[in-house]
C-alpha positions, -999 to +999 in steps of 0.1 A: +059-659-333+065-632-360+100-620-357+108-646-330+131-673-342+158-695-324+186-671-331+182-655-295+179-690-281+211-701-298+230-672-284+218-677-247+226-715-246+214-740-222+230-729-190+200-735-169+191-770-182+194-782-146+164-762-134+141-784-115+105-782-129+079-787-102+058-818-111+040-847-096+040-870-126+004-863-132+008-871-167+031-895-186+066-883-194+067-879-232+100-858-233+101-821-240+101-802-273+094-768-258+116-740-270+113-722-239+104-730-202+096-702-177+088-706-140+081-676-119+048-687-103+050-706-070+018-727-076-004-736-105-007-713-134-043-710-144-046-685-174-026-665-199-033-642-229-011-626-256-015-590-264-024-578-300+009-561-305+026-596-300+050-580-275+037-590-241+019-619-226+002-622-191-002-651-167-022-656-137-020-682-110-029-699-078-003-679-059-025-648-062-002-631-088-003-620-123+029-615-143+034-595-175+060-609-196+082-596-226+086-617-256+119-600-262+136-610-231+113-639-218+114-621-184+086-608-164+082-570-169+057-565-142+046-584-111+011-575-104+005-579-067-027-571-047-051-600-054-062-620-022-073-652-042-062-671-072-060-652-106-081-671-130-088-647-159-065-622-176-067-603-208-052-572-226-071-541-237-073-538-275-046-511-275-024-531-250-023-502-226-040-519-200-044-556-187-072-569-166-068-596-140-096-613-123-095-634-090-116-662-079-131-641-051-147-615-076-121-588-075-109-573-109-079-551-112-069-530-141-032-523-145-010-502-167+011-524-188+040-500-189+047-494-153+026-521-136+006-495-117-030-504-107-054-481-125-088-491-109-103-521-093-139-535-093-159-560-072-180-585-090-199-590-056-194-628-060-170-655-076-158-644-109-166-668-137-156-650-168-140-617-182-134-603-217-125-570-232-144-554-261-127-563-295-119-525-302-129-503-274-119-501-237-149-519-222-146-549-199-173-575-194-175-600-165-200-625-151-202-639-116-216-670-098-248-650-088-259-647-124-250-612-128-231-597-159-213-563-155-196-539-180-170-513-170-155-485-190-117-482-187-101-463-171-130-443-159-148-471-141-185-464-148-204-497-147-235-510-164-254-539-150-273-567-170-298-588-153-315-618-169-299-650-156-310-668-125-278-689-119-241-687-120-226-672-154-205-700-172-193-682-203-197-651-226-183-635-258-186-603-275-199-605-311-172-598-335-186-565-345-187-554-309-222-542-312-235-569-287-225-597-266-236-632-255-237-649-220-245-685-209-254-697-174-260-728-154-298-720-156-295-734-193-301-699-209-282-681-236-288-643-238-280-618-265-275-583-250-273-547-263-246-530-244-260-495-252-294-501-236-286-530-213-316-548-229-321-585-237-322-588-275-330-625-275-330-653-250-330-690-256-338-716-228-353-750-223-389-741-232-376-746-269-373-785-270-344-781-295-324-761-270-303-773-240-323-787-210-292-784-187-263-760-178-246-744-207-207-745-206-194-730-237-203-705-264-188-690-295-200-666-322-192-669-359-176-640-376-208-632-396-223-622-362-252-644-368-245-680-361-238-691-325-226-724-311-233-736-276-222-767-256-239-782-227-235-804-198-255-832-215-228-833-244-249-816-270-239-787-292-265-763-304-263-741-335-284-711-335-293-682-358-294-649-341-313-632-369-343-653-370-338-667-334-340-703-343-320-733-331-308-747-364-293-781-354-282-800-325-250-822-326-251-849-303-217-867-305-200-860-271-206-884-242-199-857-216-199-820-208-187-799-237-161-776-225-150-756-256-163-746-289-149-725-318-156-715-355-128-715-379-117-683-399-111-702-431-136-710-459-157-732-458-165-726-421-159-754-397-170-758-360-148-776-335-160-788-302-142-805-273-154-823-242-147-840-209-149-872-229-115-865-244-130-860-280-129-833-305-154-831-333-151-810-363-184-802-382-192-783-414-213-753-406-232-752-439-241-787-440-242-797-403-219-829-410-195-845-388-161-845-408-137-854-382-133-871-350-101-863-331-089-876-296-068-866-266-060-890-238-078-869-213-105-841-211-102-813-237-097-779-221-097-755-251-097-754-289-085-726-310-083-721-348-055-705-369-063-669-379-065-678-416-060-716-420-081-746-413-055-755-385-069-765-351-051-762-318-061-781-287-051-785-253-059-812-227-055-823-190-033-851-207-006-827-206-003-819-243-011-793-268-018-806-303-021-792-339-045-806-363-053-804-400-089-796-396-099-808-429-082-843-429-080-849-391-042-855-394-023-846-363+003-823-375+022-817-343+022-824-305+037-802-279+050-820-249+068-811-219+043-801-191+042-827-162+006-819-151-026-806-166-025-779-193-049-754-182-047-727-209-029-718-241-027-691-266-012-688-302+008-662-320-005-642-349+011-663-375+002-695-357+039-708-354+042-700-316+022-716-288+022-705-252+009-729-225+004-728-188+000-758-165-007-771-129+029-779-128+038-742-123+054-736-157+048-716-187+062-731-220+067-717-255+066-742-286+077-733-320+060-755-346+082-771-370+078-797-398+102-820-384+110-836-348+100-866-328+066-853-321+056-841-355+028-861-372+029-843-405+030-863-436+043-841-464+024-861-489-008-853-472-002-816-482+001-821-520-026-803-538-040-833-556-044-853-523-058-825-503-082-817-531-095-852-534-099-856-496-119-822-493-138-825-526-171-830-509-168-797-492-148-773-515-129-772-548-107-744-535-072-755-530-058-721-519-057-732-483-040-765-494-011-745-506-010-722-475-012-753-452+017-768-468+037-736-465+026-734-428+041-768-420+071-762-441+081-726-430+102-739-401+124-759-425+141-790-414+160-777-386+164-798-355+150-781-324+175-764-302+178-773-267+151-759-242+159-724-228+147-723-193+140-693-173+136-693-135+125-662-118+134-661-081 
């Protein structure tokens, strides 16, 4: 995390190393290379998010609570009470003034980050499936199990209703421009919406033989606001062009439900997909080629790309978070310590900090380094000549190679300090 090194950890020592971490041994004991272990939830922690200012993060759990944490003190700033069911979705407004928390029963609450006061609450009318803030304005989207999509202005609370799906909403995302959004559902449809008019801009369903003939479980939009990737229960990933309303290609490598899809922010553009089969596939967007096959020891929950580099992060029910070179498939680092399924994670702006939450009730912070027993980085792999050769078929640009080498070497050769553990009673 920018401005977050181990100096603070060194000062605080390891007085709490005896803290008992709740676990049932659901995953193998691989040791622990976390820089911080935090425990404030009484039950499984389902979700987390880091705010844009990189000062706060929020977690939500099965204990019906959400907590806003400080990166400076690693302590909860606010305990957000009031939900009557598990908190399964959280997110900060673009200006970090508000945090949204959504419970499984469909209730959404908006809170003031500074004082923890509830600002307004909304009722989805059915089980909440997904929520997301607009990328730059104070509008909040959500979808429910009845197939309804709703948008609220915050803090005013005025609502817009979007009708078009016939079954439970599964996922959604704003276009990077913020001028539209996408939703997917168990009815096998993908819909592009206009937030201003509440109209359907385009709709994709099983009537197109190239499209999914089953529930859709994942969606992502490329930063060009044109290309969209969807993942389905049949294991296929579809690449769609929103401008000409065409399904461009179908990737059919997964053997089970596709849980997560993400486009890289680096050039040339890459697409990563993760599934219940434990596989991660990386494709070239321009040429529709499978470039790398990666693997966890259990279903893949989520994948994220570094903000500027071709570095991929993934988490799994195998209890690990892994960092990969998206071009070569090399595993650069493996974060271990959770004793049960990892259910969500997020990364810092510079990509060196990883926060994760788990069914074991803990929140862990990992700082990526180029050394340590779980690092899989081979420094020779980052030499410009080697990387250029391995990537010659895709790009002659070696700028990312140099940046990737700096990324892995930035931590130096320091040995990780002992875990700093925080238990909130």
